[in-house]
C-alpha positions in Angstrom: 27.4 45.0 -15.9 25.7 45.4 -12.7 22.7 44.6 -14.0 23.8 41.1 -15.6 25.2 40.1 -12.2 21.9 40.6 -10.2 20.1 38.7 -13.1 21.9 35.7 -12.9 21.8 35.9 -9.1 17.9 36.1 -9.4 18.0 32.9 -12.0 20.0 30.9 -9.7 18.2 31.8 -6.4 15.0 31.0 -8.4 16.7 27.6 -9.7 17.3 26.2 -6.0 13.9 27.5 -4.6 12.4 25.4 -7.7 14.9 22.4 -6.9 13.9 22.6 -3.2 10.3 22.5 -3.9 10.8 19.2 -6.0 12.8 17.6 -3.4 10.3 18.5 -0.4 7.7 17.1 -2.9 9.1 14.0 -3.6 10.3 13.1 0.0 6.8 14.2 1.6 4.9 12.7 -1.0 7.0 9.3 -0.7 7.6 8.9 -4.1 10.4 6.8 -5.0 11.6 8.0 -8.6 14.4 6.0 -9.5 15.1 3.0 -6.7 13.7 -0.4 -7.1 13.6 -1.5 -3.5 10.2 -3.6 -3.8 9.1 -6.3 -5.5 5.4 -6.8 -6.4 2.9 -9.6 -5.4 -1.0 -9.6 -6.1 -3.8 -11.3 -3.7 -7.4 -11.9 -4.4 -10.1 -10.6 -1.7 -13.7 -10.9 -2.0 -14.1 -7.4 -0.4 -11.5 -4.7 0.6 -14.3 -2.0 1.5 -12.4 0.7 2.9 -8.8 -0.1 1.7 -7.0 3.0 -0.3 -4.1 3.2 -2.5 -0.9 3.5 -0.4 -2.5 1.8 3.0 0.3 -0.3 4.9 1.0 -3.6 4.3 2.5 -5.3 8.0 3.7 -8.4 9.4 3.3 -8.4 13.6 2.8 -4.3 13.3 6.2 -3.8 11.5 5.5 -2.1 7.6 7.0 -4.3 5.0 5.1 -2.6 2.2 2.4 -0.6 0.8 -0.8 -0.9 -1.8 0.4 -0.2 -4.6 -3.1 -1.0 -7.0 -6.3 -1.8 -6.4 -8.7 -3.4 -9.6 -11.9 -5.7 -10.2 -11.4 -8.9 -11.6 -14.3 -8.9 -14.4 -14.8 -13.0 -14.6 -14.6 -13.3 -11.2 -15.5 -10.0 -9.3 -13.2 -10.3 -6.5 -10.8 -7.3 -5.6 -7.3 -7.6 -7.2 -4.5 -6.0 -4.7 -1.3 -5.0 -5.7 1.5 -5.3 -2.8 4.5 -3.7 -3.2 6.8 -5.5 -0.7 10.0 -4.6 0.2 13.3 -6.3 -0.8 14.8 -8.9 2.1 10.9 -9.5 3.3 10.2 -13.4 2.1 6.8 -14.6 2.2 6.1 -18.2 2.1 3.5 -19.5 -0.3 1.3 -20.6 2.6 1.1 -16.9 4.4 -2.4 -15.4 4.8 -3.2 -11.9 3.8 -6.2 -10.0 5.7 -7.3 -7.2 5.3 -7.7 -4.9 9.1 -8.7 -1.9 10.4 -6.3 0.3 13.2 -8.5 0.6 16.0 -12.5 0.7 15.7 -12.8 3.4 13.0 -9.3 3.8 11.6 -7.9 3.2 8.4 -7.5 -0.5 6.6 -4.4 -2.1 6.3 -3.1 -5.1 4.7 -1.6 -7.2 7.4 0.3 -10.7 6.3 0.4 -13.2 9.0 3.5 -15.4 7.9 3.3 -19.2 6.7 6.1 -22.3 7.2 6.3 -23.2 4.0 9.9 -23.6 2.8 8.6 -21.7 -0.8 8.5 -18.6 -0.6 6.2 -16.1 -3.4 8.7 -14.6 -6.2 8.4 -11.4 -8.2 4.6 -11.1 -9.8 3.3 -14.1 -7.5 0.3 -14.5 -5.5 -0.8 -14.8 -2.1 -3.7 -17.6 -2.3 -5.0 -17.4 1.3 -6.9 -14.0 1.9 -9.6 -12.7 4.7 -11.6 -10.0 3.2 -12.5 -6.9 5.2 -15.0 -7.2 8.1 -18.2 -4.6 7.4 -19.5 -3.3 10.7 -22.4 -2.0 9.6 -23.4 -5.5 8.0 -22.5 -6.9 11.4 -24.7 -4.3 13.4 -27.6 -4.3 10.9 -27.6 -8.6 10.8 -27.7 -8.3 14.7 -30.1 -5.6 15.1 -32.8 -6.8 12.7 -32.2 -10.4 13.0 -33.0 -10.5 17.4 -36.7 -8.5 16.7 
């Protein structure tokens, strides 16, 4: 009887430990399993060099979402970026999305400059005004080799 009680306590302890590991993995990994508190918007860029999945989407320095997917359009060779925007944040259809760098050599993120149109982008819509990433190495090489 004593051995049976000990096995039950050890089993419950193991289940509690496993549940704790799962909870911490979900929270620290910033994974949302069931809540749908965002909507998706697409944007096309000529270059998204250095942009990574999960990168921040900001308006005025405030996080409003993250980069969900990055893919290549095989016809136009544009980078198609899908953004997860928090519900309650309305993007006007004339807003401008830009790939920016935090600091000189920091991580890349998407900065959105709001527009003035009364029309808003719906779920699955697209941001048409975009500015691609600035390639610092390309600019430096042009400056160095054109001045000689």
